Each structure stands twice: as C-alpha cells, then as structure tokens.
A tleap script that builds the chain and sets N, CA, C and O, in Angstrom:
source leaprc.protein.ff14SB
mol = sequence {
  NMET ALA ALA LYS GLU GLU ILE LEU GLY ILE
  LEU ALA GLY GLU SER GLY PRO MET ASN ARG
  THR VAL LEU GLY LYS ARG LEU GLY LEU PRO
  THR SER SER PHE GLN ASN GLN LEU ASP ARG
  MET GLU LYS GLN CGLY
}
set mol.1.N position { -11.236 2.097 1.182 }
set mol.1.CA position { -9.997 1.651 1.797 }
set mol.1.C position { -9.602 0.308 1.183 }
set mol.1.O position { -10.450 -0.549 0.937 }
set mol.2.N position { -8.339 0.146 0.948 }
set mol.2.CA position { -7.827 -1.092 0.376 }
set mol.2.C position { -7.646 -2.137 1.477 }
set mol.2.O position { -7.308 -1.808 2.615 }
set mol.3.N position { -7.873 -3.387 1.122 }
set mol.3.CA position { -7.660 -4.468 2.070 }
set mol.3.C position { -6.163 -4.696 2.251 }
set mol.3.O position { -5.379 -4.543 1.314 }
set mol.4.N position { -5.786 -5.060 3.453 }
set mol.4.CA position { -4.376 -5.318 3.761 }
set mol.4.C position { -3.804 -6.360 2.803 }
set mol.4.O position { -2.670 -6.228 2.342 }
set mol.5.N position { -4.584 -7.385 2.507 }
set mol.5.CA position { -4.134 -8.445 1.614 }
set mol.5.C position { -3.886 -7.914 0.207 }
set mol.5.O position { -2.957 -8.351 -0.472 }
set mol.6.N position { -4.715 -6.976 -0.227 }
set mol.6.CA position { -4.556 -6.385 -1.553 }
set mol.6.C position { -3.260 -5.572 -1.620 }
set mol.6.O position { -2.511 -5.661 -2.593 }
set mol.7.N position { -3.009 -4.791 -0.588 }
set mol.7.CA position { -1.779 -3.988 -0.526 }
set mol.7.C position { -0.557 -4.901 -0.515 }
set mol.7.O position { 0.388 -4.691 -1.276 }
set mol.8.N position { -0.576 -5.909 0.343 }
set mol.8.CA position { 0.567 -6.817 0.444 }
set mol.8.C position { 0.775 -7.607 -0.841 }
set mol.8.O position { 1.913 -7.893 -1.212 }
set mol.9.N position { -0.306 -7.960 -1.522 }
set mol.9.CA position { -0.199 -8.672 -2.791 }
set mol.9.C position { 0.515 -7.853 -3.848 }
set mol.9.O position { 1.339 -8.379 -4.596 }
set mol.10.N position { 0.206 -6.580 -3.913 }
set mol.10.CA position { 0.866 -5.694 -4.876 }
set mol.10.C position { 2.336 -5.531 -4.518 }
set mol.10.O position { 3.205 -5.614 -5.386 }
set mol.11.N position { 2.612 -5.299 -3.241 }
set mol.11.CA position { 3.997 -5.113 -2.814 }
set mol.11.C position { 4.827 -6.382 -3.016 }
set mol.11.O position { 6.008 -6.299 -3.351 }
set mol.12.N position { 4.225 -7.541 -2.818 }
set mol.12.CA position { 4.942 -8.807 -2.970 }
set mol.12.C position { 5.352 -9.051 -4.418 }
set mol.12.O position { 6.353 -9.717 -4.682 }
set mol.13.N position { 4.583 -8.515 -5.347 }
set mol.13.CA position { 4.888 -8.709 -6.759 }
set mol.13.C position { 5.964 -7.785 -7.296 }
set mol.13.O position { 6.357 -7.911 -8.456 }
set mol.14.N position { 6.442 -6.874 -6.492 }
set mol.14.CA position { 7.459 -5.913 -6.927 }
set mol.14.C position { 8.860 -6.436 -6.629 }
set mol.14.O position { 9.063 -7.206 -5.690 }
set mol.15.N position { 9.812 -6.010 -7.432 }
set mol.15.CA position { 11.192 -6.455 -7.229 }
set mol.15.C position { 11.985 -5.506 -6.336 }
set mol.15.O position { 13.137 -5.780 -5.999 }
set mol.16.N position { 11.368 -4.394 -5.957 }
set mol.16.CA position { 12.056 -3.424 -5.108 }
set mol.16.C position { 11.044 -2.562 -4.383 }
set mol.16.O position { 9.846 -2.846 -4.416 }
set mol.17.N position { 11.511 -1.519 -3.733 }
set mol.17.CA position { 10.606 -0.629 -3.000 }
set mol.17.C position { 9.618 0.083 -3.926 }
set mol.17.O position { 9.899 0.311 -5.103 }
set mol.18.N position { 8.477 0.422 -3.378 }
set mol.18.CA position { 7.452 1.144 -4.131 }
set mol.18.C position { 6.977 2.291 -3.260 }
set mol.18.O position { 6.685 2.097 -2.080 }
set mol.19.N position { 6.898 3.492 -3.834 }
set mol.19.CA position { 6.411 4.606 -3.027 }
set mol.19.C position { 4.889 4.589 -2.969 }
set mol.19.O position { 4.231 3.901 -3.750 }
set mol.20.N position { 4.353 5.341 -2.053 }
set mol.20.CA position { 2.911 5.323 -1.789 }
set mol.20.C position { 2.091 5.849 -2.958 }
set mol.20.O position { 0.960 5.411 -3.168 }
set mol.21.N position { 2.648 6.779 -3.716 }
set mol.21.CA position { 1.929 7.325 -4.866 }
set mol.21.C position { 1.728 6.252 -5.929 }
set mol.21.O position { 0.637 6.118 -6.483 }
set mol.22.N position { 2.769 5.496 -6.210 }
set mol.22.CA position { 2.678 4.417 -7.199 }
set mol.22.C position { 1.723 3.334 -6.700 }
set mol.22.O position { 0.925 2.804 -7.472 }
set mol.23.N position { 1.802 3.011 -5.425 }
set mol.23.CA position { 0.893 2.020 -4.846 }
set mol.23.C position { -0.552 2.483 -4.992 }
set mol.23.O position { -1.430 1.687 -5.330 }
set mol.24.N position { -0.800 3.755 -4.742 }
set mol.24.CA position { -2.143 4.304 -4.899 }
set mol.24.C position { -2.653 4.172 -6.322 }
set mol.24.O position { -3.826 3.868 -6.538 }
set mol.25.N position { -1.783 4.399 -7.290 }
set mol.25.CA position { -2.176 4.252 -8.697 }
set mol.25.C position { -2.515 2.802 -9.011 }
set mol.25.O position { -3.467 2.528 -9.741 }
set mol.26.N position { -1.737 1.871 -8.461 }
set mol.26.CA position { -2.007 0.443 -8.679 }
set mol.26.C position { -3.335 0.019 -8.049 }
set mol.26.O position { -4.063 -0.808 -8.598 }
set mol.27.N position { -3.633 0.606 -6.884 }
set mol.27.CA position { -4.880 0.287 -6.190 }
set mol.27.C position { -6.068 1.031 -6.790 }
set mol.27.O position { -7.219 0.645 -6.586 }
set mol.28.N position { -5.782 2.099 -7.528 }
set mol.28.CA position { -6.848 2.932 -8.065 }
set mol.28.C position { -7.490 3.795 -6.997 }
set mol.28.O position { -8.671 4.130 -7.087 }
set mol.29.N position { -6.704 4.157 -5.975 }
set mol.29.CA position { -7.203 4.944 -4.851 }
set mol.29.C position { -6.267 6.108 -4.572 }
set mol.29.O position { -5.072 6.025 -4.857 }
set mol.30.N position { -6.801 7.200 -4.014 }
set mol.30.CA position { -5.911 8.273 -3.584 }
set mol.30.C position { -5.110 7.819 -2.362 }
set mol.30.O position { -5.604 7.061 -1.528 }
set mol.31.N position { -3.890 8.285 -2.274 }
set mol.31.CA position { -3.015 7.898 -1.161 }
set mol.31.C position { -3.658 8.164 0.189 }
set mol.31.O position { -3.470 7.394 1.131 }
set mol.32.N position { -4.410 9.242 0.287 }
set mol.32.CA position { -5.030 9.604 1.569 }
set mol.32.C position { -5.995 8.536 2.077 }
set mol.32.O position { -6.249 8.457 3.279 }
set mol.33.N position { -6.537 7.714 1.178 }
set mol.33.CA position { -7.513 6.711 1.603 }
set mol.33.C position { -6.877 5.496 2.274 }
set mol.33.O position { -7.575 4.733 2.942 }
set mol.34.N position { -5.566 5.301 2.112 }
set mol.34.CA position { -4.925 4.161 2.771 }
set mol.34.C position { -3.660 4.546 3.534 }
set mol.34.O position { -2.937 3.670 4.010 }
set mol.35.N position { -3.386 5.830 3.655 }
set mol.35.CA position { -2.198 6.339 4.352 }
set mol.35.C position { -2.109 5.826 5.795 }
set mol.35.O position { -1.067 5.314 6.204 }
set mol.36.N position { -3.180 5.957 6.558 }
set mol.36.CA position { -3.174 5.511 7.962 }
set mol.36.C position { -2.975 4.008 8.072 }
set mol.36.O position { -2.283 3.528 8.969 }
set mol.37.N position { -3.585 3.272 7.157 }
set mol.37.CA position { -3.447 1.818 7.166 }
set mol.37.C position { -1.982 1.423 6.935 }
set mol.37.O position { -1.468 0.532 7.611 }
set mol.38.N position { -1.315 2.077 5.992 }
set mol.38.CA position { 0.100 1.785 5.749 }
set mol.38.C position { 0.953 2.134 6.956 }
set mol.38.O position { 1.879 1.400 7.300 }
set mol.39.N position { 0.647 3.245 7.595 }
set mol.39.CA position { 1.393 3.642 8.791 }
set mol.39.C position { 1.264 2.585 9.886 }
set mol.39.O position { 2.248 2.256 10.549 }
set mol.40.N position { 0.059 2.054 10.080 }
set mol.40.CA position { -0.149 1.007 11.094 }
set mol.40.C position { 0.607 -0.267 10.724 }
set mol.40.O position { 1.213 -0.904 11.586 }
set mol.41.N position { 0.573 -0.638 9.440 }
set mol.41.CA position { 1.268 -1.840 8.992 }
set mol.41.C position { 2.777 -1.691 9.189 }
set mol.41.O position { 3.457 -2.650 9.554 }
set mol.42.N position { 3.293 -0.493 8.947 }
set mol.42.CA position { 4.711 -0.222 9.112 }
set mol.42.C position { 5.136 -0.399 10.571 }
set mol.42.O position { 6.195 -0.962 10.850 }
set mol.43.N position { 4.309 0.082 11.495 }
set mol.43.CA position { 4.618 -0.024 12.926 }
set mol.43.C position { 4.578 -1.475 13.398 }
set mol.43.O position { 5.336 -1.858 14.289 }
set mol.44.N position { 3.697 -2.285 12.806 }
set mol.44.CA position { 3.574 -3.688 13.190 }
set mol.44.C position { 4.781 -4.500 12.741 }
set mol.44.O position { 5.099 -5.539 13.319 }
set mol.45.N position { 5.441 -4.013 11.713 }
set mol.45.CA position { 6.638 -4.693 11.198 }
set mol.45.C position { 6.268 -5.826 10.377 }
set mol.45.O position { 7.139 -6.522 9.856 }
savepdb mol mol.pdb
quit
C-alpha cells in the first residue's frame, strides 16, 4: 500500500488531473492496492 504522503506528493507535482491507472504506474503498484485508500481520501475532501 502506498503512503498517503507519497500519493499526495505525486498528485501535487501534476499540472492537472491524473487517473488512477497513471497514478498506479507512477507508484509502481496495481490500482487495486490503493483503490480503497483513494476512496477514503476523496471522502475526507
């Protein structure tokens, strides 16, 4: 599982939206391994 800080660091460096598949490639992880974590982060706002 990717750390929240790692996910946010990647997203912060982007100039626009990034889909989960591309994020998974950047993290070197399958999307399924961090899907729930992203869903929770999305709900927290």
